[in-house]
TORKOL-4160 file (C-alpha; in steps of 0.2 Angstrom, whole numbers, padded with zeros to 4 digits, m for minus):
188
<pt num="1" X="0353" Y="0410" Z="0373"/>
<pt num="2" X="0368" Y="0419" Z="0365"/>
<pt num="3" X="0357" Y="0426" Z="0351"/>
<pt num="4" X="0343" Y="0431" Z="0363"/>
<pt num="5" X="0356" Y="0440" Z="0374"/>
<pt num="6" X="0363" Y="0449" Z="0358"/>
<pt num="7" X="0346" Y="0454" Z="0352"/>
<pt num="8" X="0341" Y="0460" Z="0370"/>
<pt num="9" X="0357" Y="0471" Z="0371"/>
<pt num="10" X="0354" Y="0478" Z="0354"/>
<pt num="11" X="0336" Y="0482" Z="0359"/>
<pt num="12" X="0343" Y="0491" Z="0375"/>
<pt num="13" X="0355" Y="0501" Z="0365"/>
<pt num="14" X="0340" Y="0506" Z="0354"/>
<pt num="15" X="0331" Y="0511" Z="0369"/>
<pt num="16" X="0317" Y="0497" Z="0370"/>
<pt num="17" X="0310" Y="0499" Z="0388"/>
<pt num="18" X="0305" Y="0480" Z="0390"/>
<pt num="19" X="0322" Y="0474" Z="0386"/>
<pt num="20" X="0330" Y="0483" Z="0401"/>
<pt num="21" X="0319" Y="0473" Z="0413"/>
<pt num="22" X="0322" Y="0457" Z="0404"/>
<pt num="23" X="0341" Y="0460" Z="0404"/>
<pt num="24" X="0341" Y="0462" Z="0423"/>
<pt num="25" X="0330" Y="0446" Z="0425"/>
<pt num="26" X="0343" Y="0435" Z="0415"/>
<pt num="27" X="0351" Y="0422" Z="0426"/>
<pt num="28" X="0368" Y="0427" Z="0419"/>
<pt num="29" X="0366" Y="0446" Z="0419"/>
<pt num="30" X="0382" Y="0449" Z="0428"/>
<pt num="31" X="0392" Y="0438" Z="0415"/>
<pt num="32" X="0384" Y="0448" Z="0401"/>
<pt num="33" X="0387" Y="0464" Z="0409"/>
<pt num="34" X="0406" Y="0460" Z="0412"/>
<pt num="35" X="0407" Y="0454" Z="0394"/>
<pt num="36" X="0400" Y="0471" Z="0388"/>
<pt num="37" X="0412" Y="0480" Z="0399"/>
<pt num="38" X="0426" Y="0470" Z="0391"/>
<pt num="39" X="0420" Y="0474" Z="0374"/>
<pt num="40" X="0420" Y="0493" Z="0378"/>
<pt num="41" X="0437" Y="0492" Z="0386"/>
<pt num="42" X="0444" Y="0484" Z="0370"/>
<pt num="43" X="0436" Y="0498" Z="0360"/>
<pt num="44" X="0444" Y="0511" Z="0371"/>
<pt num="45" X="0461" Y="0502" Z="0370"/>
<pt num="46" X="0459" Y="0501" Z="0351"/>
<pt num="47" X="0455" Y="0519" Z="0349"/>
<pt num="48" X="0470" Y="0523" Z="0360"/>
<pt num="49" X="0481" Y="0512" Z="0349"/>
<pt num="50" X="0475" Y="0521" Z="0333"/>
<pt num="51" X="0477" Y="0538" Z="0341"/>
<pt num="52" X="0495" Y="0534" Z="0346"/>
<pt num="53" X="0501" Y="0524" Z="0331"/>
<pt num="54" X="0515" Y="0536" Z="0327"/>
<pt num="55" X="0521" Y="0534" Z="0345"/>
<pt num="56" X="0520" Y="0515" Z="0345"/>
<pt num="57" X="0529" Y="0514" Z="0328"/>
<pt num="58" X="0543" Y="0525" Z="0335"/>
<pt num="59" X="0550" Y="0510" Z="0346"/>
<pt num="60" X="0564" Y="0501" Z="0339"/>
<pt num="61" X="0560" Y="0484" Z="0345"/>
<pt num="62" X="0547" Y="0474" Z="0335"/>
<pt num="63" X="0541" Y="0466" Z="0351"/>
<pt num="64" X="0537" Y="0483" Z="0359"/>
<pt num="65" X="0529" Y="0489" Z="0343"/>
<pt num="66" X="0518" Y="0474" Z="0339"/>
<pt num="67" X="0514" Y="0467" Z="0356"/>
<pt num="68" X="0520" Y="0476" Z="0372"/>
<pt num="69" X="0515" Y="0494" Z="0369"/>
<pt num="70" X="0498" Y="0489" Z="0361"/>
<pt num="71" X="0494" Y="0477" Z="0376"/>
<pt num="72" X="0497" Y="0491" Z="0388"/>
<pt num="73" X="0485" Y="0502" Z="0378"/>
<pt num="74" X="0472" Y="0488" Z="0379"/>
<pt num="75" X="0475" Y="0486" Z="0397"/>
<pt num="76" X="0473" Y="0504" Z="0401"/>
<pt num="77" X="0457" Y="0504" Z="0390"/>
<pt num="78" X="0450" Y="0490" Z="0400"/>
<pt num="79" X="0454" Y="0499" Z="0416"/>
<pt num="80" X="0447" Y="0515" Z="0409"/>
<pt num="81" X="0430" Y="0506" Z="0405"/>
<pt num="82" X="0430" Y="0499" Z="0422"/>
<pt num="83" X="0433" Y="0515" Z="0431"/>
<pt num="84" X="0420" Y="0524" Z="0419"/>
<pt num="85" X="0407" Y="0510" Z="0423"/>
<pt num="86" X="0409" Y="0512" Z="0442"/>
<pt num="87" X="0409" Y="0531" Z="0441"/>
<pt num="88" X="0393" Y="0532" Z="0430"/>
<pt num="89" X="0384" Y="0519" Z="0440"/>
<pt num="90" X="0388" Y="0529" Z="0456"/>
<pt num="91" X="0382" Y="0545" Z="0448"/>
<pt num="92" X="0366" Y="0537" Z="0442"/>
<pt num="93" X="0363" Y="0529" Z="0459"/>
<pt num="94" X="0365" Y="0546" Z="0467"/>
<pt num="95" X="0354" Y="0555" Z="0455"/>
<pt num="96" X="0340" Y="0543" Z="0457"/>
<pt num="97" X="0342" Y="0541" Z="0476"/>
<pt num="98" X="0342" Y="0560" Z="0477"/>
<pt num="99" X="0325" Y="0560" Z="0469"/>
<pt num="100" X="0318" Y="0546" Z="0481"/>
<pt num="101" X="0323" Y="0531" Z="0471"/>
<pt num="102" X="0325" Y="0513" Z="0479"/>
<pt num="103" X="0344" Y="0514" Z="0477"/>
<pt num="104" X="0346" Y="0498" Z="0468"/>
<pt num="105" X="0365" Y="0501" Z="0465"/>
<pt num="106" X="0368" Y="0482" Z="0460"/>
<pt num="107" X="0355" Y="0483" Z="0446"/>
<pt num="108" X="0361" Y="0500" Z="0440"/>
<pt num="109" X="0379" Y="0494" Z="0440"/>
<pt num="110" X="0375" Y="0478" Z="0430"/>
<pt num="111" X="0365" Y="0489" Z="0417"/>
<pt num="112" X="0378" Y="0503" Z="0415"/>
<pt num="113" X="0390" Y="0494" Z="0402"/>
<pt num="114" X="0375" Y="0496" Z="0390"/>
<pt num="115" X="0376" Y="0515" Z="0392"/>
<pt num="116" X="0395" Y="0514" Z="0388"/>
<pt num="117" X="0392" Y="0507" Z="0371"/>
<pt num="118" X="0386" Y="0522" Z="0363"/>
<pt num="119" X="0399" Y="0532" Z="0373"/>
<pt num="120" X="0412" Y="0524" Z="0361"/>
<pt num="121" X="0406" Y="0536" Z="0348"/>
<pt num="122" X="0414" Y="0550" Z="0358"/>
<pt num="123" X="0430" Y="0541" Z="0361"/>
<pt num="124" X="0439" Y="0548" Z="0345"/>
<pt num="125" X="0437" Y="0566" Z="0352"/>
<pt num="126" X="0443" Y="0561" Z="0369"/>
<pt num="127" X="0458" Y="0552" Z="0361"/>
<pt num="128" X="0461" Y="0567" Z="0350"/>
<pt num="129" X="0459" Y="0558" Z="0334"/>
<pt num="130" X="0454" Y="0570" Z="0320"/>
<pt num="131" X="0450" Y="0584" Z="0332"/>
<pt num="132" X="0445" Y="0599" Z="0322"/>
<pt num="133" X="0435" Y="0589" Z="0310"/>
<pt num="134" X="0416" Y="0592" Z="0312"/>
<pt num="135" X="0411" Y="0574" Z="0311"/>
<pt num="136" X="0422" Y="0570" Z="0327"/>
<pt num="137" X="0411" Y="0583" Z="0336"/>
<pt num="138" X="0395" Y="0576" Z="0329"/>
<pt num="139" X="0400" Y="0559" Z="0335"/>
<pt num="140" X="0404" Y="0566" Z="0352"/>
<pt num="141" X="0387" Y="0575" Z="0353"/>
<pt num="142" X="0377" Y="0560" Z="0347"/>
<pt num="143" X="0387" Y="0548" Z="0358"/>
<pt num="144" X="0383" Y="0559" Z="0374"/>
<pt num="145" X="0365" Y="0561" Z="0370"/>
<pt num="146" X="0363" Y="0542" Z="0366"/>
<pt num="147" X="0372" Y="0538" Z="0382"/>
<pt num="148" X="0360" Y="0550" Z="0392"/>
<pt num="149" X="0345" Y="0542" Z="0384"/>
<pt num="150" X="0351" Y="0524" Z="0389"/>
<pt num="151" X="0355" Y="0530" Z="0406"/>
<pt num="152" X="0337" Y="0537" Z="0408"/>
<pt num="153" X="0330" Y="0520" Z="0403"/>
<pt num="154" X="0342" Y="0512" Z="0416"/>
<pt num="155" X="0335" Y="0523" Z="0430"/>
<pt num="156" X="0317" Y="0522" Z="0424"/>
<pt num="157" X="0318" Y="0503" Z="0425"/>
<pt num="158" X="0329" Y="0500" Z="0440"/>
<pt num="159" X="0320" Y="0514" Z="0451"/>
<pt num="160" X="0302" Y="0512" Z="0443"/>
<pt num="161" X="0302" Y="0531" Z="0440"/>
<pt num="162" X="0291" Y="0540" Z="0429"/>
<pt num="163" X="0299" Y="0546" Z="0413"/>
<pt num="164" X="0301" Y="0564" Z="0419"/>
<pt num="165" X="0309" Y="0559" Z="0435"/>
<pt num="166" X="0321" Y="0547" Z="0426"/>
<pt num="167" X="0326" Y="0561" Z="0414"/>
<pt num="168" X="0329" Y="0573" Z="0429"/>
<pt num="169" X="0339" Y="0560" Z="0438"/>
<pt num="170" X="0350" Y="0556" Z="0423"/>
<pt num="171" X="0352" Y="0575" Z="0420"/>
<pt num="172" X="0358" Y="0578" Z="0438"/>
<pt num="173" X="0371" Y="0564" Z="0436"/>
<pt num="174" X="0377" Y="0570" Z="0419"/>
<pt num="175" X="0378" Y="0588" Z="0426"/>
<pt num="176" X="0389" Y="0582" Z="0440"/>
<pt num="177" X="0399" Y="0572" Z="0427"/>
<pt num="178" X="0402" Y="0587" Z="0416"/>
<pt num="179" X="0407" Y="0598" Z="0431"/>
<pt num="180" X="0420" Y="0585" Z="0436"/>
<pt num="181" X="0426" Y="0584" Z="0418"/>
<pt num="182" X="0427" Y="0603" Z="0418"/>
<pt num="183" X="0438" Y="0603" Z="0434"/>
<pt num="184" X="0450" Y="0590" Z="0428"/>
<pt num="185" X="0451" Y="0596" Z="0410"/>
<pt num="186" X="0447" Y="0615" Z="0409"/>
<pt num="187" X="0444" Y="0622" Z="0392"/>
<pt num="188" X="0459" Y="0630" Z="0384"/>
């Protein structure tokens, strides 16, 4: 079962249509979804730890350096992944509902952590690790495009949309997300 789920998630990340429906039909979809979200949160936390290594090492206490402060970064990574999942699921729901979708928020919510996996490619940019290096920008662009394509598959599967309608619904969600991001963190 574990191997089957791992392959299924791998196929979802590689944009295999049938794997999205199979994932949603699993008896333990919510458990797998939560596990994926946990992995993404650990990834966010680990990137935050790496980007703040000099800050963490500035503490005098070994307990703070080696346990407490990294644990706080991991907890915030988990919280950030949860908030991102909820926000992205609601945006995908709104985009699909706006185009006449069935509004199956539960299914969208359960599949959303899969879309967050490629989003980890953009985390170094958001954590300001290596900014200015062209590879960081390339990872960000690839991560966003890949996330978008996974979101299209999620909408297409959960709403039974045509590919064009799914692309438009996901684009609407991403446009709104970009505008919110711009309002919160305007360019310099």
